[in-house]
matplotlib code that plots the C-alpha trace (Angstrom):
import matplotlib.pyplot as plt

x = [18.4, 20.2, 22.2, 18.9, 17.4, 20.6, 20.5, 16.9, 17.6, 20.7, 18.7, 15.9, 18.3, 20.2, 16.9, 15.8, 18.9, 20.0, 17.2, 17.2, 16.2, 13.1, 13.9, 13.5, 10.4, 10.7, 11.7, 8.6, 8.9, 9.2, 9.5, 8.6, 8.3, 6.3, 6.1, 3.6, 0.7, -3.0, -6.3, -9.1, -12.8, -15.3, -19.1, -19.4, -16.2, -12.5, -10.6, -7.3, -4.3, -0.8, 2.0, 1.7, 4.3, 4.1, 5.6, 4.7, 5.5, 4.3, 4.4, 3.9, 2.3, 1.6, 3.4, 0.7, -0.9, 0.4, -0.9, 0.5, 0.1, 0.9, 0.7, 0.4, 0.1, -1.7, -1.5, -4.1, -4.4, -7.0, -7.1, -9.9, -11.6, -14.1, -13.4, -9.9, -8.9, -5.6, -4.5, -3.5, -4.9, -3.0, -4.3, -3.4, -4.5, -4.2, -4.2, -4.2, -2.9, -3.1, -0.4, -1.3, 2.1, 4.3, 7.6, 9.1, 7.2, 4.0, 0.7, -1.4, -4.6, -5.3, -7.3, -7.3, -9.2, -8.3, -8.6, -8.2, -6.9, -7.6, -6.3, -6.8, -8.4, -10.9, -11.7, -13.7, -11.7, -9.7, -11.7, -10.2, -9.3, -11.4, -9.3, -10.8, -9.7, -11.4, -11.0, -13.0, -13.0, -11.6, -11.2, -9.3, -8.6, -5.3, -3.7, -0.1, 2.8, 5.8, 9.1, 12.0, 15.4, 17.7, 16.8, 16.2, 14.7, 11.5, 9.7, 6.0, 4.0, 0.6, -2.8, -5.0, -8.5, -9.7, -13.1, -13.8, -16.8, -16.0, -18.0, -18.2, -18.0, -14.4, -12.7, -12.2, -14.6, -12.5, -8.9, -7.1, -3.3, -0.6, 2.7, 5.9, 6.8, 10.4, 10.6, 13.4, 12.9, 14.1]
y = [-59.3, -56.6, -55.5, -55.0, -53.1, -50.9, -50.3, -49.1, -46.8, -45.3, -44.9, -43.0, -40.8, -39.9, -39.0, -36.8, -34.6, -32.0, -30.1, -26.4, -24.1, -22.0, -18.5, -15.9, -13.7, -10.3, -7.4, -5.9, -2.3, -1.0, 2.4, 2.7, 5.0, 4.4, 5.8, 5.1, 6.5, 6.8, 8.2, 10.2, 10.7, 13.2, 12.5, 13.0, 11.4, 11.5, 14.5, 13.2, 11.1, 11.6, 10.5, 9.3, 9.3, 8.5, 7.0, 5.5, 3.3, -0.2, -2.3, -6.1, -7.1, -10.7, -12.8, -12.1, -8.8, -5.3, -1.8, 1.5, 5.0, 6.6, 9.8, 9.7, 12.5, 11.8, 14.4, 14.7, 16.6, 16.5, 18.7, 18.5, 20.9, 21.5, 21.0, 21.1, 20.0, 19.9, 19.5, 17.0, 15.1, 14.1, 11.1, 10.6, 7.4, 4.7, 1.2, -2.6, -5.4, -9.2, -11.3, -14.8, -16.2, -15.1, -14.7, -15.0, -13.8, -12.6, -11.7, -9.3, -7.3, -4.3, -1.2, 2.1, 5.2, 8.9, 12.2, 13.4, 17.0, 18.2, 21.3, 22.1, 24.2, 23.8, 25.9, 25.6, 26.0, 29.2, 30.6, 31.7, 28.9, 28.5, 27.4, 25.0, 23.1, 20.7, 18.1, 15.0, 11.6, 8.7, 4.9, 2.5, -1.1, -2.5, -5.7, -6.3, -8.7, -8.2, -9.5, -9.6, -8.7, -9.9, -9.5, -5.7, -4.7, -5.6, -4.3, -4.5, -3.9, -2.7, -1.6, 0.7, 2.0, 5.0, 6.5, 9.9, 11.9, 15.3, 18.4, 19.7, 18.5, 19.6, 17.1, 13.5, 10.9, 8.0, 7.3, 4.2, 3.9, 1.3, 1.9, 0.1, 0.3, 0.0, -1.0, -0.9, -3.2, -2.6]
z = [8.9, 10.8, 7.7, 5.8, 8.7, 9.0, 5.2, 5.4, 8.3, 6.6, 3.4, 5.1, 7.0, 3.8, 2.0, 4.9, 4.6, 7.1, 8.8, 8.1, 10.9, 10.4, 9.3, 12.0, 12.0, 10.4, 12.7, 14.4, 13.3, 9.7, 8.2, 4.5, 1.5, -1.6, -5.1, -7.9, -9.9, -9.5, -10.8, -9.0, -9.6, -8.4, -8.3, -12.1, -13.6, -13.8, -12.4, -13.6, -12.8, -11.5, -9.4, -5.8, -3.1, 0.6, 3.7, 7.0, 10.0, 10.8, 13.9, 13.6, 16.9, 15.8, 13.1, 10.6, 11.9, 11.9, 12.6, 11.3, 10.2, 6.8, 4.7, 0.9, -1.6, -4.9, -7.7, -10.4, -13.7, -16.4, -19.5, -22.0, -24.4, -21.7, -18.0, -16.7, -13.2, -11.4, -7.8, -5.2, -2.2, 0.9, 2.7, 6.3, 7.9, 10.5, 9.2, 9.9, 7.6, 7.6, 6.0, 4.8, 5.9, 8.8, 6.8, 3.3, 0.3, 1.9, 0.2, 2.3, 2.6, 4.7, 5.2, 7.0, 7.8, 8.3, 6.6, 3.0, 2.5, -1.1, -2.8, -6.5, -9.1, -12.0, -15.0, -18.2, -21.5, -21.3, -18.3, -15.1, -12.7, -9.6, -6.6, -3.9, -0.9, 1.5, 4.2, 4.4, 6.1, 4.1, 4.2, 2.0, 1.2, -0.1, -1.5, -2.0, -1.8, 0.5, -0.9, 1.6, 0.4, 3.3, 6.9, 7.0, 3.6, 1.7, -1.4, -1.9, -5.1, -3.8, -5.1, -3.0, -3.5, -1.4, -0.8, 0.7, 1.6, 0.0, 1.0, -2.6, -6.2, -6.9, -4.5, -5.2, -3.8, -5.0, -5.9, -7.1, -7.1, -7.7, -6.0, -4.8, -1.2, 0.1, 3.8, 6.3, 9.3, 12.9]

ax = plt.figure().add_subplot(projection="3d")
ax.plot(x, y, z, "-o")
ax.set_aspect("equal")
plt.show()
């Protein structure tokens, strides 16, 4: 009976295998840059699409929660037989994000608020361009997936939708963009 019992115990131990220690949590501070593309709308329709680029800093104060600040520039250009619009908007914001798991490949959601600084011009057909600039409050929501590459680096495909409260018809009231973030953790 003792040989049978010993065989069962050894069999169970062999199946369990060596225990692997849990991976350490990500470093608490990250700096990141992003590049992508987006599209903007005013109160009547599209005012164009273009490249986006930005950067920021993030502090993970809990395993799944972080706060940060970022700046992003989204260019836009629209040429038609009628209205033509071109320009860019700089979004400066404070944000918060929630990750669904503490480490590893991590889906996340977040949002932020801040200011949108728009500069551009519009013209009809071959008419003279009308320059304009404005500043307005903004808020946004985002979804993404953080994919770690070693202990210090991560990439994150991310989708963001932003809403502003522009003071005139020439600035965007909404923007959508898709970008890829590259993060360095400290």
